[in-house]
N, C-alpha and C positions, 0 to 999 in steps of 0.2 A: 695589196701592196701597190699594184700600180695605179689602184683607184685612188689610194692615199697620196701617192706620188704627184698623181694628177691635179688631187685636188690642192695640194700644197703650193703646186705652181701656179695655179690659179689664183689663188689668195695673195701669193707674192707679185703677180701681174696686176692685180687690182689694188694691192698696196701702191706699188711704184704708178700706177695712173692718177690714182688718188693724188701722191705726193707730185709727181710730173705736173699735173693740171694746176695745183695750186703755187708751184714755182712759175708755170708759165701765165697764170691769170692771177696774181695777186692783188690784193687791196693796196690802196694807194697808202703811202706811209703817213700821210696827214690827212684830217677830216675834211678841213675847212682852212681859208684864208684867216679869218677871225670869228670870236665869239660877236655874237650880237642879241641886243636887249630889244624888248617892246618900246614903241616911243609913247610918250605920255598921251592920255585920252585927249583928242581935240574936240572942246566944247563950242569952238567957233566955225567949225565946218557945217555945211549942210545936216549931216546927221546929227550930230551934237545939238546943235540948235533947236531940231526937230523933237527930240528926245529929251532936252532938258527940264523942262516945265514939268513932265510926268515923274522925271526922278526926283526932283525937289518937292514933290506931292508926297512921294512915299519915301522920305528920307531912310537911308540904310536898308531898305529893303529891295530883292530883287523883282523884277516885273518878267514873266515867262508866257509865252503863247506856243501851243504845240501847232506844229505844222503837218497835218497828216494828209492834205489833198497834195499830190505831187506837184501840181502847177503852181500853187501859193508857194511851196518850197522852193521850186526853181525861181520863181518871180522875186521871191525875199532876197535871194542871194544875189540875183542880177541889179535889182535896185540899189542894194547895198555896195555893190562894187561901184555903181554909177554915183552914189551920194559919197563914196570914198574921198576924203581930202589929204590924208596925210599915210593912212598905213592900210593895208589887208594882209592878216596873216591867216593863212589856209594851210590844213593837213588833211590829207584824204589817203586811203588804203587803195582804192580802185579810181581813176579817173579814165572814163572810156574815150575812145576816137570816133564818137557818135554826135547825133546833133545837140545834144545838150551839152555834151562835153567840149564841143567847140565853140557854142553859144559862150559858155561861161571861161573858157581859156582866153578868148578874144576880149572878154570884158575885164581881164586881168591885164592883159596888153594893153587895152585902153586906157585903163587906170593907171598903168605905169608910164604909159608916152606923155600923161598931163603931170607926171612929176609924184604919183602917189609910191610909197615905199611898198612894193609887193614883196612878201617872201611866201615861197608855196614849197612845202614839205610833202612828198609822196613817198609811197612804199613801192620799191621797185617791182614787186609781183603783179601790182596792178596797174602799170601803165604800158601795156604793148602797143607798140606802134608810135609811140609819140617821143620817143629819144631826138628827133629833129626839131619838133616842135618846143619841145622843153629847153632844149638847148638855144633855140633862139630867144625865147623869153628869157632866159638866164643871160643872155649876151646884152639885154636891154640895160641900160646904166642905172635905173631904178628898179631893177627886178633881180630876185635870186631865186633860185632854185635848189634845193638839198635833196638828196635820194636816201630813204631810210633803208639799211641793209642791203645795198646793192649788189647786182649779179655781176660778178667780173669779166665773163664770159659773155658777150652781148648777144652774139648769134651763133649757135641756136641757145637763147639765153636760158632754156628751162633746162638744158644739158648741164648749168651750174651746179644743181642739186646734186650729179653723180659726186662731185667732188667737196662740197661745200654743205652737205644737207644740215646739219647741227645749227649752224647759224640761219641759214635761208630759211629753214621751217620755222622761223620767228619772225613774224609779221606786225607791222604797226597798223593797227585796225581802227585806228583813232579817227573820228572826221569830226570837224570844226573849221569855221570861218570866222573870224574878227576882224571888225573895222574899225578905223580910226579910234581904237580902245573904249568905244562907248556901245558897240553891241554887237553881239554873237550869235552864231547858229550851231547847236550841236546836236548831234543824234546819230541814228542808225544808216542814214543815206549815205552812199557814196555816189560819185559823180557820174551819170549816165543815164540814157533813155528809160533803162528799164527800172530805175530806182524813181524817177518822176510820174509815172503812172499816167501816160497821157496817148489817146491814139489807140489803134488797134494791136493784136499782139500780146505775149507775154509781158506781165509787169509784176512788180513787187508791191506789196502794200507796204509802206514805211513810215516812221515817225521822227521828227526832227523837233527841235525846242528853239523858237527867236528868244533871246535874254537880253536886257539891261539890267544895269545896277552893278553892285559889288562883286557879283559872279561874273562878269567880264574880265575883270582884274586877275581873277584866279584862273581864267581859261588863258589869259595872255601869258600868265607866269608858267603856265603847263606846256604852253606853246614852246615857249624859250627853253625850257629844260629839253624839250625834244630836238627843238632846231640846233641847240650846242650839244647833243648827246655824242655817244661814242660811236652809235650807229648809224649818224647822219654825216652826208659826205657832200661836197660842194659838187652840183651837176657837171662842171668844167673837167672834173678829176674822174668822171666815170662816162660822161657821154661822147661820141666823136665831136671833134670841133667843127662848127659850121664852114660850109665852103667858102672861098674869098669873095667877097662883097656881100654877103647874106648876114654881117653884123650891125646894120643900121638899126636906129631905134623904132622903126616902123614894124619890123617884125612881119614880113610880107607875106611868110607861109600862114601864119596865124591868123593874120587879117582876111587872107583869102578864104581859109577855111573857116572863119567866122561867118562871112559874107553868103557863103554856099550853105552853111547849116541855118541861118536865118531865112533864107530864101526857099529853103524845101518845105514839101508840104507840111511836114511835122514841125518845122521851124516855126512858118508862119502863124500856126495854131497856139505855139508858146509864146510868140512876141505879142500876139493879139491879148493873150492872158496879162502877160507882163504890164501890156498898157493899160487894162482896163479892170484886173482884180482889185478885190475890194481891199486887201492888205497894201497892196502898192499906192491905191488912192490915199488909203489913211496914213501913209507913210509921207506921202508927198505933200499932203495937205495939213499935216501935222495934228491929226484927229486920233482921239483914243485907238490902240491897237489890239483892245481886247485882251491885254494881259493881265494875268492874275499876280497879284504882289504879294509877298512873304519870303521867308528865309528860303535861300538856295545854297546848296553844297556841290562843289566838284567833286568827285569821286574819280580818280585818275592812277593808272599803274605808272611806277617809276619808267623811264623810258630805258634803265639799265636791263628790265625783262627782256629786251629784244637782244641781250646777248646772254641771256639766262643767269645774271647776276643779281637777282632779286631773292633774297629769303621769302620762303612760302609765306611766313605770317606777315609779309607787307605787299602783298598781292592784294589788288582791287577785289578778288573773289572772297577773302576773310570779312571785308568790309559789308558785301553784299549780305552773305552768310549770317551775318550779324543781325543785320536789318530784318532779313525775312525769319530769322530765329526769334526774334523780339515781338512779331506780330502778335495782337490780343485778339483781335475779331476776324481778321480777313487778311489774305495773301492772295492777287490776282497778277499770275506771271504769264507774261507774252513774250515768247523767244520761237524764232525762226529755227534754230536749231537747238534741241534740247535734248540733252544727254545727263540727267541728273548724278550717275554713278551711285554708289554706295553710298557715299556721304550725303549726297543731295537728297537721295530717296529717303534715308534715315530721317532728314531734316524735315521733309513735307510731311512723310508718315506721321512722325510725332506730332507737329502742328493739327493735322486732321484729327488725331487720336485725343488730343486735347480737347478737341471742339473747335479749332479755328476753321474757317472756311478756306479750304484751298483750292483754286483753279488754276489750271493752266491750258494756254493756247499755242499749238505748235502746228507744224503742218503736218498734213496727211502725207501718206506715201505718194497719192496721186499729185501732190501741188510742191513736193520739194524738190529741190534742184542739185541735192548733195544727197543721193541716195545711202552710202556708207552711214550719214548721222542718223536716218531712219533706222537701219539695220541694228545699230548701238543702242538706239532708244527703246526698240519695242520690246527687250529684256526687261526693263524697267515698269512696263505698263500694270502687268497683275498685282505686283507689290503694292503700289500707288492706289489703284482702283481698291483693293480690298481693304485699305485703311480709310477708305473716304475721301481721297483726293479727286477732285472732277476734272476729267481729261476731256478736251475740244482738239480738234484736228481739222484744220482750215480744209475746205473743199477747193479743188481747182473750177474755176470759174471764168474760162475763157471764152465760153460764149453768153454768159449772163452779164447784163447790165446792172450795176448796183450803185445807187446816187451815193456819192460821196460825202462825208461831212466827218469832220475830224473824228470825232469821236464815235462816229456811228459806226464805224463798222471797225471792225478791225480786218477788214477785209478789201474794203474799197473794190475797184472793178478787177483788182488783182488776182491772178491766178496762182501767186505764191507770196507767201508771208518772209518779211524780210526785218519786221520792227523788232525791238527788244525794249519793251515797257513793263513796269512792275509798279502796282496799286498795292498799299498796304495800309489797312485798317481805315480806309476811307480817308484818310488824311493827308496821306503823303504818295509822291510817284517818283519812279526814277525812269529818265528818256537816255538811252545813250546806245552804245556800240557793242555792250556784253550780251553774249549769248550763253544760257546756261547749259555749258559743256567743257570739256577738258582743254579745249584749244584755248576758249577765251579766258579760262581759270588758270592755266599754267603757261602757255606758250604764248600767245598773242599779246601786245599790249592793248589796253581798253581805256575808256572813259564814259563819262557821263553824268547827268546833272539829276539831284536828287532835292526833289523841290516839296516845301509845305504848302500841299495844293488838293484841298478836299473837292473842287472842282473837279480837276483833272481825274483823280482817283476815283470820284463818284461816278464820271462818265466813263471810264474805263470799266467799274463794275456793273453799271448799266447793260453794257454791251456784251456782257459776259452772262446776263441772267438767261436769256434766250437766244443764244446766236444761231440764228437761221444761215449763216453762212459757212458753219462748220458741222461735223460730225460731232456728237456725242458719243463718247468710247464709254462702254459700260461691260459688265459681266453678265451674262445671262444666267439662268437656273442653274445651268450645269457647271458654271464658273468660267466659260469659254467667252472670248472678246466679241462683243458687237459693236456695230456702228450704226448709229440713229442718225438719220437725216431727215429735218423737218425744215424745209425752206419756207420761205415767206409766200412764194408763190405757186406752191405745188403741195401735193400729198406726202406725209411722213414717208419714210423708208427704212427699212432695217437690212445692213448688211452682216454677214456673218465670215467673212475675209475682208482683207484690206480692199474698200471700195475701189471699182472702177480701175483696177489692176490686173493685169494677165497673170497666169500661172508661172510662165517665165520669168517673169519681173518678180514676182513673190517668193520663186525658187530661189533667183541671184541674190534678194536681200537676206534671205535665211543663210546662203551660205558665207557673205560678207560678214553677217553677224558671229561667226565662228572664228573669225580671224582676229589674231591679236593687234587690232589697230586703233582701239577707242581712245587711247591715251592720247594720239593726234587728231583726233577728230574735233 
């Protein structure tokens, strides 16, 4: 009896805590001062003049160039920001307080300072340490910052989960940057050093797409829907105001951080690439950008998903499942976080049993940065393998140097996979933010480009033909899992347990796999 009374008291105290904290740290009564829409494309600015001839030559088509090398991906964003004349619209899940994060934030500041309208939408879960800098950017006359699903308790920020978990568990995972309404970059990369793969240390391999043509207006329209959504709040309603005297357009904190970042040992390497990279030179000189032209479709979640207000049939996962289910000859799926669930497993096994070649590349336990995801994924491996699905798991290559080229790897010199790329029937490819896991499917908002691109799809297929950068997971004669490594510069090796992991780590993953948390991974 005393135990039950004590439990009841504890429950009442928790309820009081939750309601008390909600009252003490409420959301603002209004989201933003006004709705805003994208500006019309500027064809007379430097960027518009640069790409107009190519667009006229491919009337009605969209041109897409994948950006697999991290330095190219950073350089493209920096150059686009520098060419901007009228507008920059950017939305990101994570924006890190590091070298590349400060370089790009300072490029937005510089654009706003010369009169470009800058709109930056960031997810509040991914901007630790940036409150003062974002407030400073937001204070500039031509810049606006909005925050998606904000934390009302700023310090300690994550304590907000204790009283507002249902809302805060839903994040905006989208990534896009659109300039002057004529060019956009969409894909899987957040903003931060680890996503741009340069220098020493741990990096992710990732993929973006630079796109021109009709698809750009679709991305702009999606940005407007997120910018004006019920989950987006003006930064000045959430962030502490700037100290007296720090509201001048010069944005001194950002400018100083950008200068320090560019002058750092890592930053100087980035700046050299920005100055000398082939993509940058092609843009500057108006030369062909290596784009593939054809039909492109933006697949994007309704921003209302950020509040749990979207019917299941209207989520991006349904469109992607339909696309994969329609594969007739091949489905190549690259997903950093891969938890197919019962439905996804049934879909992939059915395809394989029908004779469709199904191949999946994801992170091995040794290379993943989210161990619970691997714990959930591992239980689906036997059924997938038994049906004929081919599974590859990326090796951690911290000590290896692999020459990167787009398509050349799905590994680069990375030690972890972050890309989300699908190739279907050798004719179409999807590049975006969507992982094949429950979080992307049901909780976070996502986006990506579906491209009619035999070249991209074929290149992806070729890189999965014999991926020396990954383990080939198979079943041995006894039906047990084995991992076969066949590196390009060494002998083949077979493992009968998760490669390069200790007993403690494997035991911990096994225990995690028993927990009822798959729905939120």
